[in-house]
N, C-alpha and C positions, 0 to 999 in steps of 0.2 A: 577405093569405092568402085563397085561394078558399074559399067556404063549404063545399065538400065535402071539404076537406083534413082529415085527422085529425092529431092532435097527436103529435109525435115527442118523447119525453122528452129526447133528447139535444140538442135545439135550444133556444136562448134566445128564446122568443117571449112576447109579453104575454098573448095569449089563444089558445086552440085552439077552432076552430069544429067542432062535431060535426054529423053528418048530421041529427040531430033538432032542430037550431037552437039548442040550449043551449050555453053556453060554460063551459069549465072552465079555471081558471088552471093553468098548468104546475106551479106550486108544489104543487098538490094531488097530482100524481103523485109529486113528490119526497118529500113527507111520507108518502105511502102506501108508497113503496119504503123509506124510512127505518124505518118501523114494521115492515115485513116483515123487513128486514135485521136489526134489533135482536132480534126474536123468534126468528128462525131461528138467527142467529149466536150469540146468548148461550146458547140452548138447546144448540147443538152444542158450544160451548166448555165448558159445564158437564159434558156427557157425556165430553168429552175429559179434563177434570180428574178425573173419577171414575176413568178408566183410568190416568192418569199418576200421580196423587197420592193416590187413595183419598178425595178430597173428596166431599161431598154424598152420602154413603152408598155410595161406590164401593169396589171391592176392590183398587185400585191395579194396578201393573204385574204383580205376582206372580199375583194372582187372575185378572186379565184374560188374562195369558199362559197360565195353566192352562186357562181356558175356551176360548181359541183353539186350543190344542193338542188338546183334546178334540173340537173342531169340525173337526179335520183339517188345521189350518195347521201347517207346520213352524216350528220355532223360535218357539214361542208368545210368549215374552217380547219378542223383537224385533218380532214382528207387533203385539203390544200397544202397544209404543212407537210404531210407525208409525201405528196406528189412533188412538192418543191424541193424537199430534202433529197428524195430519190433522184431527181433530175440533176440537182446541183452536185451532190456527193458522187453519184454514179458517173456524171460527166467529168468531173475533176479526176476521179479515179482512172477513167479511161485515158484522159489526156496525159496523166502522169505515168500510166502503166502501173498503177498501184492497186493491188488486190483485184486484178483484172477480171477474173471470173465473177466476183461479186459485183463489181462495177458494171459489167455487161448485163448481169442479171437485174440490177436496179433499172437500167434503161429498158430492158425487155419487159419487165413487169409493168412499168409505167406506160409504155407504149401499147401494151395489150389493152389496158384500161382506156387509153386514148382512142384506140380503134373501136372499142365497144361503144364509146360515146358518139363517134362520128360515122359509124357504120351505115346509117341510113342516108348519108350524104353522098354515097357513091364512092368511086375510086379516087378521082382527082381532087387536089386541093383547090380552093380553100375549105370546102365542106367535107371532103372525102378522107379516106384512110391512107392515101399515097405516102405522105410524109411519115406518119407513124409507122407504117409497115417498113419503110426503108430504114428508119432509125432502129426499129426492133431487130431487123435482119442484121444490121451492122453491129449492134450490141451483142447479139447471139454469136455472130461470126467471130468477134474479138474474144468473147468468153471461151469459145471452142478452140481457136487457134493459139491464143495467148498473145501477149503484147509485143513479142520480138525482144531483141537484146537491148534496144534503146529504151529501157523502162525501169522504173523503181523496183518492180518485182524481181529483177535480176539480183537485188541485194537482200532479198528475203529468202532464208534457207529453204522454207517449205514451198516456195513458188519459183525458185531459181530455174528449175526445169519443169516447164509447164506440162501438165498431163491432160489428155483429152477428157479423162474422167472428171477432173475438176470443172471443166466447162460444161459437161453434160449435166452434172449434179446442179450446178448453178442455174442453168437454163431451165431445168425441170423445177427447181425451187421457185424461180420467177413465175413460171406458168401456174404453179399451185397457189402461190400467194396472190397472183392476179385473179385467179378464179375465185378464191375466197373473197377478195375485195369486191369483185363483180357480183357475187351472190348477196352482198349487203345492199345493193341498189334496189330501189323501189320499182 
């Protein structure tokens, strides 16, 4: 490998030479992506479980449905089911590194809607978009970079070698679906 080449996480190489002359093992990237996937994925899955089952202090489908109806979404209970499933399945997919581009897209789409609801609350939590923006960025980043080698996608023939195009298409799909969902709001 030429000394000015940067490491590509999707390639199996022994060492990656950086411009500053220091080497980083590719496994460092894989472990970093695993840690990020676990933190983002399990956090999202827990939020989804709050919506679906009322776990972790959540209000379940009924309470979430009422809140979504008050935020202008039609059929609040159905929208709560969609949001809860998107967060739970997207979060678990990220944590496992399973269908990572789609899992990241599920998180991005849900968080775009969350930002729209909390937009008037400013930037910082608890009323603002800070948390939703961070989770959307993390979901998009994982969809674009791929899960690393410590992931279930490694065993799927069509996702074994992550392609940037998969992530771009998934993030664009999330933005379109989120936009359609937002257009349904009163």
